[in-house]
N, C-alpha and C positions, 0 to 999 in steps of 0.2 A: 226758494232757494234751490238749485240743482247742483249736483255733485257729478263731476265726470272724472272716471279713473282710467289711466292708462298702465298696461302691464308691460315690463319688459323683463328680459333675463340676463343675467351675465355670470360667468365662472370667475372666481378670484381665489387667490392663496393668501394666507397671513399666518400671524403666529402672536398669541397673547402671552407676554411675560413681563414681569416688573424687573429692568436691569438692576436694582438694589436688592434683589432677593436671590437665594439660591436657587439652584435647578428643583432641589426638593419642594422648597416654598411655592414656587410657581407651579409644579406638578400638582402640589394640594390644592390651590386655589383654580388654576385654569386646566387641570388635567391635561388629555390630549392636545388641547388647544396650544398648549406651551411647547410641542414638540420641535425641536431645535431643528429639524428639516422642514419646517412648515406643514400646513395641511390645507386643503381647500374646500370651497362649498360652491353649489350650484344656487345661487341667489336668485330669488324673485322680486321684482321692486314693483310696487304699485305707488303711483304718483296720482294724487287727487287734487283736482282744482275746483272751485265753486262759484257761482254766481247766478245770474239771471240771463236767459236765453237772449241771444241777440234777435231783434225783431226782424232783422233781414235775412238772418240765415238760420236761425233756431238752434245756434249752439250757444253753448256756455263758452267753449272755447275749441278751436278747430283740431280734433283729435290726431290728425296727420302733424300739424304743426307741433302739437305737444310731444309726440313722439320723436320727432325729429331733434326738438330741443334737448330731449331726455338723452338720446345717442350722442349728439354732439358735445354736450357739456358734461355727461356723466359717463355713459356707457363707453365711449371711446378712450377714456381715461382709466377705466378700472377692469374692463374684460379682459380676462387671462393675464392678468398683472398680479404682482406681489403688492397688496396693500400696504405693507410695512415699508417697502423700498421704491416702489415705482409711482405711486399716486400723491401728486403734489398736495392735495388738499388734505392728506392724512399724514403728513410729515410730522414727526413729534409726537403722535396721539396714539393711544391704545386703540387698535383696530377691531373693537368690538362691534357687534350690531348696531350698538346704541350710538357710538360716536360716527361709524359709518353712515347712519341714516341722519344724523344732524350735518355731517359734510356733504351728502347729497343735497339736502335742502338748501344749504347755504349756496351751492352751486347752481341750484335752479331758480330759487326766489327772484333773483334780479332779471333773469330772462322772461320768465312767466308773468310777473307783475308789470313789466314794460310793456306788454301787450294787452294790457288792462284787466287779466283775471286775478283771481286770488289763489294763491297755494293754501290748500287746505291740509293736506296730511302726506307724509313719506311713510309707506309702510315697507318694510324690508323682511323677507322671509330668508332666514338663513338655513334652515333645515324644514322639514315637514311638520315639526314639533314646535320651532322656535321661531319667533317673530317680533319685532318692534314696530311701534308706531311712533312718529314725531309730528307734532303739530305747531312747531315753531315756539 
């Protein structure tokens, strides 16, 4: 089994807050992430597919095609956007890194698996110190 990872970058703003809580409660739990005027991150996205190399190409998956799928189905929707307001697949959800990774997985999986590969992992780095991994 071979694992192929494609790395992409995007920038996005968001706010973490529970509308049922006071501003003080939100700040206590989410700290600066509850800023009423939003805040942003320079995200790094790792998308890993797995499989056996194709005997005719040597590829598990064409990395150029994988990059285009990521750009078309994810990056175009979220880069330089407000995750809370502008991103259809995040509507009604907390825009935590965890939920964003799940949303990205859900966007990618049908496209990648339609081409015969297996989506293995979405790894999302929110900062240099914080990242999440989602394996479906």
